[in-house]
C-alpha positions, -999 to 999 in steps of 0.1 A, spaced: 329 -447 -290 329 -421 -263 298 -411 -243 276 -384 -259 248 -367 -241 218 -358 -264 187 -339 -257 154 -343 -276 128 -316 -281 94 -316 -297 97 -296 -329 62 -282 -328 64 -271 -292 99 -256 -298 86 -236 -328 55 -223 -309 77 -213 -279 102 -196 -302 75 -173 -317 61 -166 -283 94 -157 -268 103 -135 -298 71 -116 -293 77 -112 -256 112 -99 -262 98 -73 -285 69 -64 -261 94 -54 -233 111 -30 -256 140 -50 -270 149 -59 -305 145 -97 -310 166 -93 -342 196 -78 -324 227 -100 -328 229 -110 -292 192 -120 -291 188 -138 -324 191 -173 -309 177 -164 -275 141 -174 -283 153 -209 -294 175 -212 -263 145 -202 -241 122 -226 -258 146 -255 -252 153 -244 -217 116 -243 -208 111 -278 -221 140 -290 -201 129 -272 -169 93 -287 -172 102 -322 -183 85 -335 -151 52 -334 -170 65 -363 -191 76 -383 -160 56 -408 -139 67 -410 -103 50 -443 -96 66 -458 -127 100 -445 -115 97 -462 -81 83 -494 -96 112 -497 -119 135 -505 -90 111 -520 -64 125 -550 -45 112 -573 -18 133 -567 14 127 -574 51 145 -542 62 121 -522 84 142 -494 98 141 -458 85 157 -451 51 167 -415 46 179 -397 15 188 -361 25 201 -330 8 186 -339 -26 191 -308 -47 160 -295 -64 153 -267 -90 117 -257 -98 97 -229 -113 72 -209 -93 38 -211 -111 28 -176 -99 58 -156 -114 76 -182 -136 107 -176 -116 129 -203 -102 130 -216 -66 157 -240 -55 169 -259 -24 170 -293 -9 146 -321 -1 150 -346 27 130 -378 24 126 -408 46 104 -439 45 100 -470 67 98 -501 44 69 -525 48 82 -554 27 95 -533 -2 124 -509 -8 133 -489 -39 166 -478 -55 180 -448 -37 184 -429 -70 147 -433 -76 139 -412 -46 159 -384 -61 142 -389 -95 108 -386 -79 119 -352 -66 128 -342 -101 95 -356 -115 76 -330 -94 102 -302 -93 105 -300 -130 70 -285 -134 53 -252 -127 50 -256 -90 43 -243 -55 65 -258 -28 36 -268 -6 19 -290 -33 52 -305 -44 59 -316 -8 27 -336 -7 30 -350 -42 64 -365 -33 50 -381 -2 19 -394 -19 38 -410 -47 61 -429 -23 32 -438 0 10 -452 -28 37 -471 -46 58 -487 -18 30 -488 9 56 -482 36 49 -478 73 54 -441 69 69 -414 48 85 -380 57 93 -352 34 109 -318 43 118 -293 16 139 -261 22 140 -236 -7 148 -201 -17 124 -184 -40 136 -158 -65 101 -143 -66 108 -131 -31 145 -123 -37 144 -105 -71 110 -88 -69 83 -80 -45 96 -79 -9 132 -85 -21 142 -105 10 175 -121 1 180 -145 30 145 -160 35 142 -198 33 108 -215 30 104 -249 48 76 -273 41 69 -307 55 46 -337 52 44 -368 72 24 -400 70 20 -432 90 47 -438 117 61 -403 111 30 -388 126 43 -401 159 64 -375 177 92 -399 185 97 -411 149 93 -376 135 119 -363 160 144 -390 151 140 -381 114 144 -344 120 175 -350 142 191 -372 115 186 -348 86 202 -320 106 231 -341 119 265 -340 102 272 -378 102 293 -380 70 
């Protein structure tokens, strides 16, 4: 039997969103019964549930699902983690990359779990500043490492498509705990995430 990807949606939520999107399409002056728009409310309803699936995810549970005793105590960095989120102010996407490091203190976690933690918080209505700290706090509280570093670089469509319409602006946020609050450790991390080592 070949692999088949399936997606599951709550029927009640889907139906409520369909009606809301149908009304919204009509409110902006379009005809929701036009051929090209007939299935649009359903597609939007499913897309919105997919884009906000982070509300149903638990970052600590994700990290604990692959938490291992390990004596390794040097910096672990996962960089260039793609992220896609929704600005809570305008309901427009922002997207970019997260760079995350931690220094183990008796425990490590599966590398893919770090990326899943990013998705857990990105797949919600968000602001980049809050998300940066949420990622740091989840790793710090679950693994109790010697320190955590998170840097996020993102482009926001609310700045590119509307408002000031600045196409090339990039927003960078950072958060550091423990050993990464020391200049030498933080500098090593920042150097490594900008280096082309691969």
